[in-house]
C-alpha positions as CSV (number, residue, x, y, z in Angstrom):
1,X,83.1,78.2,59.4
2,X,83.4,82.0,59.1
3,X,81.6,83.6,61.4
4,X,78.6,85.2,59.9
5,X,78.4,89.2,59.9
6,X,75.6,90.8,61.6
7,X,73.1,92.1,59.0
8,X,72.3,95.2,61.2
9,X,73.4,98.5,60.6
10,X,72.5,101.4,63.3
11,X,74.9,103.6,62.7
12,X,73.8,104.2,59.4
13,X,70.7,104.3,56.9
14,X,68.8,101.6,56.6
15,X,70.3,99.0,53.8
16,X,68.4,100.5,50.6
17,X,68.8,97.1,48.9
18,X,66.6,95.8,51.6
19,X,64.6,98.9,53.2
20,X,61.1,99.0,54.7
21,X,59.3,100.5,51.9
22,X,57.4,104.1,51.9
23,X,56.3,103.4,48.2
24,X,52.8,105.0,48.8
25,X,54.5,108.6,49.8
26,X,57.9,108.5,48.1
27,X,55.3,108.0,45.1
28,X,53.2,111.3,46.6
29,X,56.7,113.2,46.8
30,X,57.9,112.6,43.4
31,X,54.9,113.4,41.5
32,X,54.4,116.6,44.0
33,X,58.2,117.3,43.1
34,X,57.5,116.5,39.3
35,X,54.5,118.7,39.0
36,X,56.6,121.6,39.9
37,X,55.8,122.0,43.1
38,X,58.5,122.5,46.3
39,X,58.7,120.1,48.8
40,X,59.6,120.7,52.9
41,X,59.9,117.1,54.6
42,X,60.1,117.1,58.5
43,X,61.0,114.0,60.6
44,X,62.8,113.6,63.5
45,X,66.4,112.2,63.8
46,X,67.0,109.2,63.2
47,X,63.6,108.1,61.7
48,X,64.8,107.5,58.0
49,X,65.5,110.7,56.2
50,X,68.8,109.7,54.5
51,X,67.7,106.3,54.0
52,X,64.2,108.0,52.5
53,X,66.0,110.3,50.5
54,X,67.8,107.3,48.6
55,X,64.7,106.0,48.0
56,X,62.8,108.7,46.5
57,X,66.1,109.4,44.3
58,X,64.8,105.9,43.0
59,X,61.4,107.0,42.7
60,X,62.1,110.1,40.5
61,X,64.1,108.0,38.1
62,X,61.0,106.2,37.0
63,X,58.6,106.8,34.3
64,X,55.2,108.5,36.1
65,X,53.9,108.9,32.6
66,X,54.2,111.2,30.0
67,X,53.9,114.4,32.3
68,X,56.2,112.9,34.5
69,X,59.2,111.5,33.3
70,X,62.4,110.2,34.9
71,X,63.8,112.9,37.1
72,X,67.4,113.0,38.5
73,X,67.9,113.5,42.3
74,X,71.2,115.3,43.9
75,X,71.1,115.5,47.6
76,X,72.9,118.2,49.6
77,X,74.2,117.6,52.8
78,X,74.3,120.8,54.8
79,X,75.3,119.2,57.9
80,X,78.5,120.8,58.0
81,X,77.1,124.1,55.7
82,X,78.9,126.5,58.2
83,X,79.8,129.4,56.0
84,X,79.1,130.0,52.2
85,X,82.3,128.9,50.9
86,X,81.5,125.9,53.1
87,X,78.1,125.5,51.4
88,X,79.8,125.8,47.8
89,X,81.8,122.8,49.4
90,X,78.9,120.5,50.3
91,X,77.7,120.9,46.7
92,X,80.8,120.1,45.2
93,X,81.2,117.3,47.0
94,X,77.1,116.2,46.4
95,X,77.7,116.1,42.4
96,X,81.4,114.8,42.8
97,X,79.9,111.3,45.0
98,X,76.8,111.0,42.3
99,X,75.9,107.5,41.4
100,X,75.1,108.5,37.4
101,X,78.8,108.8,36.0
102,X,76.9,110.9,32.9
103,X,75.4,113.4,35.7
104,X,79.0,113.5,37.3
105,X,80.8,114.5,33.9
106,X,77.9,116.6,33.2
107,X,78.6,118.6,36.6
108,X,82.3,118.3,36.1
109,X,82.2,119.9,32.6
110,X,79.3,122.6,33.8
111,X,81.6,123.8,36.9
112,X,84.7,123.8,34.6
113,X,83.0,126.3,32.1
114,X,81.8,128.3,35.3
115,X,85.2,128.8,36.6
116,X,86.3,130.2,33.1
117,X,83.2,132.5,33.3
118,X,83.9,133.9,36.7
119,X,87.6,133.5,36.9
120,X,87.4,131.4,40.5
121,X,88.7,128.4,41.2
122,X,86.0,126.5,43.0
123,X,88.1,124.1,45.1
124,X,90.1,126.9,46.0
125,X,87.3,129.1,47.1
126,X,86.1,126.6,49.0
127,X,89.3,126.2,50.8
128,X,89.2,130.0,51.6
129,X,91.6,131.3,49.6
130,X,90.7,134.7,47.6
131,X,91.6,134.3,43.8
132,X,93.8,137.8,43.1
133,X,92.0,139.9,40.4
134,X,88.4,139.4,41.2
135,X,86.1,141.1,43.3
136,X,82.6,138.9,43.6
137,X,82.1,138.2,46.6
138,X,81.1,135.1,48.5
139,X,77.8,135.7,47.8
140,X,77.9,136.3,43.9
141,X,80.4,132.9,43.7
142,X,77.6,130.5,45.3
143,X,75.0,131.6,43.3
144,X,76.5,131.4,40.2
145,X,77.4,127.3,41.6
146,X,73.9,126.5,42.1
147,X,72.7,128.3,39.1
148,X,74.8,126.1,37.3
149,X,73.7,122.9,38.5
150,X,70.3,122.9,36.1
151,X,72.8,122.1,33.3
152,X,73.4,118.7,34.8
153,X,70.2,117.5,34.0
154,X,66.6,118.4,31.8
155,X,64.8,117.6,35.0
156,X,66.4,117.8,38.2
157,X,65.3,117.8,42.1
158,X,67.7,119.1,44.2
159,X,67.4,117.9,48.0
160,X,68.9,120.4,50.8
161,X,69.2,118.0,53.6
162,X,69.0,119.1,57.4
163,X,67.9,122.4,55.4
164,X,68.0,124.1,58.9
165,X,71.6,124.1,59.1
166,X,71.8,127.1,56.8
167,X,69.9,129.3,59.4
168,X,73.5,129.7,61.0
169,X,75.1,130.0,57.8
170,X,76.5,134.0,58.1
171,X,75.4,136.0,54.8
172,X,72.4,135.2,52.3
173,X,72.3,131.5,51.6
174,X,68.6,131.3,51.2
175,X,68.7,134.5,49.0
176,X,70.7,132.9,46.9
177,X,68.5,129.4,46.6
178,X,66.2,131.9,45.1
179,X,67.4,133.6,42.9
180,X,69.4,130.7,41.4
181,X,67.1,127.8,41.6
182,X,63.5,129.9,42.2
183,X,62.7,131.6,39.4
184,X,60.1,131.3,36.5
185,X,62.4,129.9,33.9
186,X,63.1,127.0,36.1
187,X,59.4,125.9,36.4
188,X,58.7,122.3,35.4
189,X,62.4,121.4,35.3
190,X,63.8,122.2,38.3
191,X,62.1,121.1,42.1
192,X,63.4,121.5,45.3
193,X,63.3,119.1,48.7
194,X,64.2,121.0,51.7
195,X,64.3,118.0,54.8
196,X,65.1,119.1,58.4
197,X,64.9,117.3,61.8
198,X,63.8,120.6,63.9
199,X,60.3,121.4,62.5
200,X,60.2,125.3,64.4
201,X,64.1,126.1,62.4
202,X,62.8,124.6,59.3
203,X,59.2,126.6,60.0
204,X,61.2,130.0,60.3
205,X,62.9,129.9,57.5
206,X,60.5,128.7,55.1
207,X,57.2,130.2,56.9
208,X,58.4,133.8,57.9
209,X,57.2,136.6,55.6
210,X,60.3,137.9,55.7
211,X,62.4,135.0,54.8
212,X,63.3,135.0,50.8
213,X,61.6,131.1,50.5
214,X,58.6,132.2,52.4
215,X,55.9,130.0,51.4
216,X,57.1,128.7,48.3
217,X,57.3,124.7,49.7
218,X,54.6,122.7,50.4
219,X,55.0,121.1,53.9
220,X,55.0,117.1,54.4
221,X,55.5,114.7,57.5
222,X,58.0,111.6,57.2
223,X,55.1,109.1,57.9
224,X,56.5,105.8,60.2
225,X,57.4,102.9,59.4
226,X,54.6,100.5,58.6
227,X,54.3,98.3,61.4
228,X,54.1,94.8,60.1
229,X,56.3,95.9,57.0
230,X,58.9,97.2,59.6
231,X,58.8,93.5,61.2
232,X,58.9,91.8,58.1
233,X,62.0,93.7,57.5
234,X,63.4,92.5,60.6
235,X,62.6,88.7,60.1
236,X,64.2,89.1,57.0
237,X,67.2,90.4,58.4
238,X,67.7,88.0,61.3
239,X,67.1,85.3,58.7
240,X,69.6,86.6,56.0
241,X,72.1,86.2,59.2
242,X,71.5,82.8,60.0
243,X,70.0,83.5,63.6
244,X,66.2,83.5,62.7
245,X,63.6,85.3,65.2
246,X,60.0,83.8,66.0
247,X,57.0,86.2,65.1
248,X,56.6,87.2,68.6
249,X,60.0,87.8,69.0
250,X,60.5,90.2,66.3
251,X,56.9,92.2,67.0
252,X,58.5,92.6,70.2
253,X,61.6,94.1,69.1
254,X,59.9,96.7,66.7
255,X,57.2,97.7,69.4
256,X,60.8,98.5,72.3
257,X,62.2,100.4,70.0
258,X,58.6,102.0,69.2
259,X,58.9,101.6,65.5
260,X,62.0,104.2,65.4
261,X,64.4,103.0,62.5
262,X,67.6,103.8,64.3
263,X,66.9,102.7,67.4
264,X,65.2,99.4,66.1
265,X,68.1,98.3,64.1
266,X,70.4,99.1,67.0
267,X,68.7,96.9,69.5
268,X,68.2,94.5,66.6
269,X,72.2,94.9,66.4
270,X,72.5,93.8,69.6
271,X,70.3,91.4,69.8
272,X,71.6,89.5,66.8
273,X,75.2,90.0,68.7
274,X,73.5,87.5,72.0
275,X,72.4,85.3,69.4
276,X,74.1,81.9,68.5
277,X,73.9,80.8,64.8
278,X,71.2,78.7,64.2
279,X,69.6,79.6,67.5
280,X,65.8,80.9,66.9
281,X,65.7,84.5,68.9
282,X,62.4,84.5,71.7
283,X,61.2,87.1,73.3
284,X,63.9,86.3,76.2
285,X,66.4,87.1,74.2
286,X,64.7,90.2,73.4
287,X,64.1,91.6,76.8
288,X,67.2,90.7,78.1
289,X,69.1,92.6,75.3
290,X,66.5,95.0,75.8
291,X,67.7,95.6,79.5
292,X,71.5,95.4,79.2
293,X,71.2,98.3,76.0
294,X,69.0,100.1,78.3
295,X,71.3,100.3,80.7
296,X,74.4,100.4,79.4
297,X,73.6,103.4,77.0
298,X,75.7,106.1,78.1
299,X,75.1,108.7,75.6
300,X,71.4,108.6,76.6
301,X,72.6,109.3,79.9
302,X,75.0,112.2,78.8
303,X,71.9,113.9,77.4
304,X,70.7,114.8,80.5
305,X,73.8,114.8,82.7
306,X,75.4,117.7,80.2
307,X,72.6,119.3,81.0
308,X,72.7,119.4,84.4
309,X,75.7,120.4,84.0
310,X,75.2,123.6,82.7
311,X,73.4,127.2,83.2
312,X,69.6,127.7,84.6
313,X,67.8,127.1,81.5
314,X,69.9,124.1,80.8
315,X,69.2,122.6,84.2
316,X,65.3,123.3,83.7
317,X,65.4,121.4,80.4
318,X,66.6,118.7,81.9
319,X,63.7,119.1,84.2
320,X,61.5,119.2,82.0
321,X,62.8,116.1,80.0
322,X,61.6,113.9,83.3
323,X,58.6,115.4,83.5
324,X,57.6,114.6,79.7
325,X,59.3,111.2,80.1
326,X,57.0,110.7,83.1
327,X,54.1,111.3,80.6
328,X,53.4,114.6,82.8
329,X,52.0,117.8,81.3
330,X,53.7,121.0,81.1
331,X,50.7,123.2,81.7
332,X,50.4,121.6,85.4
333,X,51.4,124.3,87.4
334,X,51.9,121.7,90.6
335,X,53.1,118.9,88.3
336,X,56.2,121.9,87.5
337,X,56.8,122.6,91.2
338,X,57.0,119.0,91.6
339,X,59.8,118.5,89.2
340,X,61.8,122.1,90.2
341,X,60.4,124.0,88.0
342,X,59.0,127.5,89.0
343,X,55.5,127.4,87.4
344,X,54.2,126.0,84.1
345,X,55.7,129.2,81.8
346,X,58.9,127.8,82.9
347,X,58.1,124.2,82.0
348,X,56.5,125.0,78.7
349,X,59.3,127.2,77.7
350,X,62.1,124.4,78.7
351,X,59.9,122.4,76.6
352,X,60.1,124.9,73.4
353,X,63.8,124.8,73.9
354,X,63.5,120.9,73.9
355,X,61.7,121.0,70.7
356,X,64.3,123.5,69.0
357,X,66.7,120.9,70.2
358,X,64.7,118.5,68.5
359,X,65.0,116.0,71.8
360,X,61.1,116.5,72.2
361,X,58.5,116.3,69.2
362,X,54.5,117.3,69.6
363,X,52.0,115.3,68.6
364,X,48.4,114.5,69.2
365,X,48.0,117.6,71.5
366,X,50.9,116.3,73.8
367,X,54.7,116.2,74.0
368,X,56.9,113.3,74.0
369,X,60.6,112.0,73.9
370,X,62.2,111.7,70.1
371,X,64.6,109.0,71.2
372,X,63.0,105.8,72.4
373,X,65.5,105.0,74.6
374,X,65.9,108.2,76.3
375,X,62.7,107.7,76.8
376,X,63.0,104.7,79.0
377,X,66.1,105.8,80.6
378,X,64.0,109.0,81.7
379,X,61.3,107.2,82.7
380,X,63.3,104.3,84.5
381,X,65.3,106.9,86.4
382,X,62.8,109.5,87.2
383,X,63.6,111.6,90.6
384,X,59.5,111.5,90.9
385,X,57.9,108.0,90.0
């Protein structure tokens, strides 16, 4: 009898067919976008933005009434948009991989017409090769490509995933987005969804009055997955893999993962591997697996090791990580000195840099470590407590 396949995929998005729903939130976002309002969505790394975008695409495709017909969505992954030609490349890739064949066909035709109009081969351009006889600069080519996108659908949402990456893109990519896609002629036909995992950088681009897209998007936060539904999802996946899990064990597993989609799935993956076919997973097996995972997760330790091996500012960030991990306040001079920081100002600056890295987030007036495995590692390896 062949060995069952592990039903958890923690290195990628939650499988959409059995995803934990955020139905009320996805509908709220869909109606906001269909109403002509751009949306800025923040969610820390590993909390399910990629899964949400897939769910949102399905929600947008629903008919919400005569004033909100089905809309199409293009998801542009900006993680590698390191230059204007690279930006052009990721836009082309998003359309080339789109699941809707008709949309892909319309995109191919729109880009072919564009290439004839401006005398540029987009494939050659994104490879960094200049076409002879043209005086168009990179920004004009990007703006022309973006301006062609509304031709692929009468009602279109363009999701710029990890939007803060454009902060490091040379040139004026934000100006080209505004010029090509945010004019009055697109109202009611094109809406933009900006997602990001670094709140401060996202707000810097969208909330600074000197930036081109200043005050053009409604801010929203990706909500946590509902605890009960996440537990049910974990139970369903264990059952489908032939290794059922007790109710108490499933609840305990989700709590240990702090409801964090990626880390909870990683723990579930390891628990499933440790169980035998037909064996009912109990709390003890979850605990044993969790202990092994925390103690063997080298990537978690490497985060701290890299900071401790860096310059003075990075060493202070490592100290601040231990401080936050212990539940201490960076605003205390005594606490700051205990952790090797000169004063509370140095601690606050270090925490601000950690937030810009996406390692720490602010919530309910205090700070927390975003990655629950890193938080537990810091707690266990604290040199103070």
